N, C-alpha and C positions, 0 to 999 in steps of 0.2 A: 766469527756472523751464526754458527752454528746454537752460541749459549746463548746470544739475542731471541734467537726464534724459540727457544725452550720455555725465556721468560715471559716471550708473551704470550707459547701456548697456557705457562700455569695460570699467568691469568686472566687470560679466557674463561680456563676452567674454573678458578674462581665465581666469577662474575655470571657463566651462566648454573653453578651451583645456587649462587645467592639468590637469581631468576627462578629456578626449578622449586626454593624454599619459599619464598613469593607468593609463587604462583600453587603451589599446591599446600602450605601450611596456612594460607590466607581466609579471614572467616567472612568470609564474603564468598557468592560462586561467581565463577568467572571462567565466561568458557569463548573460543574463539574461532569465527565462522570465515571460508572465504567468500568470493562472489558471488557464487551461488548457493549460498546462504546453507555450504556443506560443514557441521561439526569438525573443527581439526584438532583442537585441543578445549580439555573440559577438566579444572582442579578438581580433588575431593571432594572439598567443601561442596560445589555444587553436584554433584555425586550424590552428595550423602542429602543433599534439599530434593529431589528431583528420585531417590527410589534406582537409579541404574548402576550399575554396572560399566565400565571409559568403554570396554568394547559395542555396548550394544548404544551407543550412540555417536562416538566415534565415525565421520561417512556421511551420519544422520541428518537432513536437513534441521533447522532452529525452530522451523514449524510442528515439528511431532513433540514438542516440549509445552505448547499451545493449547489451548481448549478447541473442540473444533470449529465453534461458530465464528473463532476468530483467522482460523488459517489462510482462507483464499483474501482478505484483505490486509492481512497482515505480508503476504507473497508481494502484494503492491507498494506496500511501505517499504519492503526489502527492497524492491527493484532502484525504487524512489531515491533510496537512500543509497545503496552504491554510483545511480549516478550524481548523483548530488550530495557527497556524504558532509555531514555535518554534523559536530561533536554535541551528545544531547548528554547535558545533567543528572544527577540522580533530584529525583524531587520535584520533578517541574505540576503537579498535578495533574498527572493523568491516572486512572484506574485501570492497573492493568495485574492479565492473572496470568497464573503458570498453571501446567500438568503434570503429576505426577504421573505416576509407572506405573500406581494404582489407579486411576481414573481420578484420585479427587483434583482439587482447584484449591491456590491460595494466591493471594495479596502478593503480586512484588513490584519492587521500584527497580528501574533498570538506567543502568546511563552506559553510555554508547560514545568511542570509539572506532578511528581507524586508522591503518597505518599502511606504507607499501613495503615492499618486499620482493629481494628478484624475483620471488617465485610470485608475485599477484598482489595483487589487494588484499586484505583482509581486517573483519572488524572483530573490535574483543567488545566481548556483552559483562558487563558489573551483577552481578543481578543480586540484592536482600528482598529476604521474603520480610515483608511485614505483616503478616497476619496477627501477629499480638499489638502490634500497633495499630490496625486495624480493628482489629475487637476491642481495644481500650478507646483511640478513637469514637468508637459506635456507642459504650459504654459513658461516651466523656456528650458527646451527642446526645441520647437518650433520657439521661441526667438533666441536661440543658434542657428539653422539651420538656418532661416532667415537672421540672424549675417554672420556667412559665409558662404553665400550665397554672400549676399550683399560685405563683401569679397572680394569672388571669382570674382564676376562682379567688382568691383572695381580694381582690382588687372590685370584682363582680360584688363581694359581701359585706365590701366596705363599702362599696357604692348604691347598693341595698339599705347595709344598717343607715347609712348616712338618708338616703329618704324617705327609710322607719323615723330616726329621729325628726327629720324637718315634719314628717308629716307631722307626729306628737308632737311638734313643737308647732306647727298648725294650729293642731286640735287642740292644745292650752289657750293659743292664743284667745280663740272661736270662743272656748270656755269665759275664761277672763274676761271676752268682751262682751260673755253675753249677763257673765255675774255682774259687770261694771256695767251693764244696761239695765240688767233686774235694778239691781242697788238704786240707780236712776233713777230709773221708775216705783222705784216705793217711795224714793224722797220725793216725788212726783205727787205720790198717790197721797200722802202725808201732809206735805201744804196743799192741797187741792181741796183735800176733804176735809180739813182740820177750817180753812177757808171758807169752803160749801158750806157743810155742817151747821158750823157756831153761827154766821150770821142769822139762816130761819130757823133754829133752836133760839137765838136772843131773841128774835122775831116775835114769837109762838109764845116764849116765856111771857116775859113785858105787855101782851096782847092780855093772855090771859091771866095775868094778875090785875091789869087795869081794866076787863071787862067782872072782875070779881066785884071790884069797887062799885064800879056802876050800878045801881039799885034801884033805880028810882023811876019811874016810866018815861020820866021827860029825859033820860041819860040814854034809851034805844037806840037815838042816831049813834049813838059815842060808842055802845056794844057793838054796832053792827059794822060800824066803822074797823071794829076792835076784827072782828071773829073774820069779816072778809081777810084781813092779813095773816090771820092765822091761816086760814082756807089756799091764801096763794105761796104763802111759807112750805104749808106741806105739802103742796103741788109743786112745790122746786123740788122739794127734796125726794121725792115720789121720780121725779123726771134722772135725779141725778143715779137714785140705787139703777134704775132701768140702766140708763147706761154703763154701770157696773153689771148689768147683770146680761146684757146686750154682749159686753164685748166678752164675759165668759163665754159666750154659747157660740159666741164666732172661734173663738178662740180652740174648743174643744170639739168643733165640728158639731154640734148643736143646731143649726141652722137649716135648716132646710127647704131650698127654692119652690115656691106650689105655684109654673106658670097659667095662667087663665086665661082665655081673651078676654077683657074687656075696653069700656072706650076711655079713653086716651085723654080726652079733651071737658068731657066732664068728669072722670076721676079727679084731676087736676082744680076744676072750678071747684065740686066739693070742698076739697082739701084749704084750697084759699078762701073760702066761704070761715073754715073755722078758724082760722089764722087771724080774721080780724077782729077779734079780742082782743087780739095782744098788740095789735100795733098802736104808735104810739102817735103822738097829739099831731094834725094834718098828714101821716104819712099814706102813700096809695099805693095799691097792688096794682098792674097792671098786666096781662095775660091776653099773649095770641100762642094761636096755633096753624101749624101748616101739612099739607096733606090728609093723607088719610087717616080717620079717629080709632079705628079698631089696634089693635098692641096685643103682644101677646109676652105680658112678662109676669110678674110679681108683684100683684095689687098692694100687697100689705108693704112690701118693703120699699116699693116703691114710694108709698107717703111717710117712711119715713124718712126718705131721703130727701123729700121736699118736704117734712116738717122741718127736719132738723136746715136745713139751705133755708127756708124761709124765716127760721127762726132764727138763723144770726143777721140778716141782710135788716132785721124788723131791731135788733141791738144795735150794731153797729153802724146803724145810718141814724141820722140825725133828726130831731123834728123837721115837717111838712117835705122828704122826701122822695122820694122813687120807687118802689121797686117793681123791677119788672120779672116778668115771667114768661118763656117763650116755651113749647113742644114741638117735636117737628118731628114726623115719621117721612121719610123718602127711599124707598129699596128697601132692604135690609139694614137700615139704617133709621134708630133715633133716637132723638138729640131731650136732651131737658137739658133748662141755662136757667141759670137765675143772679139776677144783676141786679146792684146794687150802688149808689153814689156816698158813701160812708167814709168808713176813716181809713178804707183800705189794710193791704200790703204787704213788708216791705219783700226786697228781696232774698234777701237772709231768710229770714222768716216762711217764706212758702218754700223754699228744702227741706224743711218739718213738717208741714204743714199737716200730712197724715199723721202724724206720728199719734203714740198713745198717750194722753194727760200734756201733748203742747198746746201752750197759747202763744199767742203772739204777742209781744212787748209793749206792743202798746194799748191791752187789753186787761192792764190788772183791775180797773176799777169795774171791771163789770164780770158779771155772774157767770160761770162754766166750765163745765169740766175737761173739755181738751179730750175730749173724747170724740163729740159729733163725729167732726170728720172723717176720725179713725172709721168707724162704723161704715158713714155715708160710703165710704174707698169700697169696706169690705163685701157689703152691699151692695154693689155695684160690680166689685170682680166675680162674687156668687151668681150673677146674672148678666155673666160675659159681658161686663162692660166693665166701664176705666173714667174717671173720674180728672178734673181738670181745673186751673186755676191762674187768671187772667189778674193783677189788679198793680192799685199802684196810689199810694201814700197821702190820703185825703182827698180823692179822687174815685173813689170806689172799689171794687169785687164783682168777679163775676164767674159762676161755678158752671160749669159743662159735664154733662153726664150724656157719655155717649153709649147704646146697647148693639149690640149687634145682635141680628134675631135669626134663627138657622129657618 
């Protein structure tokens, strides 16, 4: 029996030595506290972590190893843990801090477990210094944030570059469209000019040749006829050149509005009278005015607008047609309207009616530069006005110019 007891004692001593070896030589801090939170055991690794001698900590509460700001709350936590003990493994996501003897703090992970002994309840704490890991995590997080910032900056730069590229693309498209428009305008100009100049020049040349052939007195009527043809052709060429000059002045900003107070009714009547020599056989111009006749506009520009609209109505209306002109002043509104019952304008052509060199598809056999209505619209704009058109093929056209007096 004595032999058995000796054997048991030897095995117990071996187990105790193994426990002491595990406790003292573990590469993690281990300390044991009683129910009151007092430190009863602490291994060498923990002592090295905290910078204490064993006798300085044995019997002290665990709060001595915590920063001051955490101590009051930790006492409540310790009491709660003692009443309802529950093992807590390492790395559960809590940010914990411990306090060294020299007053410096370091980040820790803590694992807790409880065991019962005949002397009472005890808590084992496993303490791991994670300062270096925290530094690595902070460094990694900093690198991550810097990377995100760089990505955001690069994204912003790329977005800006794409916006600039899109803007450049739009500018190129605008430039190409302008170049295309200019090319079309040149083509229209060449086509129009070749047509509008060739016909009157041919007439002048042939009439001048024939006038030279009529040398006898009795040929005077024939000479007069061809002289009149020359005069008409020169007048037409002058009108074409005037249209070119007007467009040039408008685009260069060379047209100045000179507003004066004048009698709209008398002014319009005089202009209509000037146009009587151009009316076709049987054509009649009717005029009506409503409202006060005194207006404040540019009489010269008004005359140019009315001459153009009346000229078109005369050209594009048949013989014996009626051309109606009306003027109206009501409050700040002044309206000038010219209507005819001529060949009309298609809906498709109406969309381009006020563009430079544009001529309707149904007027190819009638002389014109395609500039008149463009000039009229620009003159109207200069006087704070606008021009509109209502037309139907073979039923006639109405042009309305509306001005807003200040």
